[in-house]
N, C-alpha and C positions, 0 to 999 in steps of 0.2 A: 560367663565361658565365651573366650574367642572363639573363631573360628579356626584360628597355629592352634589353640591348647588343643583344641576336637583332634587333631590331625595327630599331636606329635600325641595322647590319648590308643589313637588309632594303633601308629606306628607301633608303639610297646608293646602293646596285647597285641599285632599279626609277627612282635619281632619273642615276644615268648613260646608265638604260639607253633612258629619255630624250629625252632627250638627244640621245645614238643617232642618234635613232630621228629629232628635230627636221632634226641636219643630213645627214639621209639626203634626207628629204622634200625640204629646200629647196632644197639643193646640187647634192645627186645626180638630183630627176625633175623639182622645175621647172625649170631651168636649160633643159637641155637640151628638156624637151618647150615652150618655150615657142621655145624656139629654131626648136622644125622648121617649129609653128605660126604664126611670124611674118612677114606680109611682110614686113616691113621689119627686118632682121639690124642691131643697131645696135653689135653684138662678131660680132671674129671666130671662127668654128666655135670648132674652134683655142683661144679661152679657155673659152671657154664645157665643152666640155670635161674641158680642162683642171680651171678650178674642179669642175666635177663627179666623176672623179676622184679629187682630194683631198680632196671632201664624204667623198667613201665612202668613203676609207682612213682619213677624221679620226673614218666612224662606226663603222667594223671597231673601233678601237683605245678607243672609250668605252668602244663591250659590251666589248668586251674585257676594259676597265678595270672595269665592276661584272661583271664574272665572277670578277675577281681577290678585287673587294673579299667577295663571296659563299662564298669561299676559306676566313675567319679561322672560318668556323661552324661548319667540320667542327676546329678549332683549338682 
């Protein structure tokens, strides 16, 4: 495996992990914090909780996809 290919694999894994962090930050943290700090609730707490759980799960899936990409370095 060439050095260029190795760096491309690492860049892809880093990109996926960055998206995972963003999805977790926006959906997994911002929505619950906004829901509990806001005096006027515009959405149902159940909808917000569902979105938060879905974003957390999507973040985990993206992180695991990044780890899977890194497995190409071993092969």
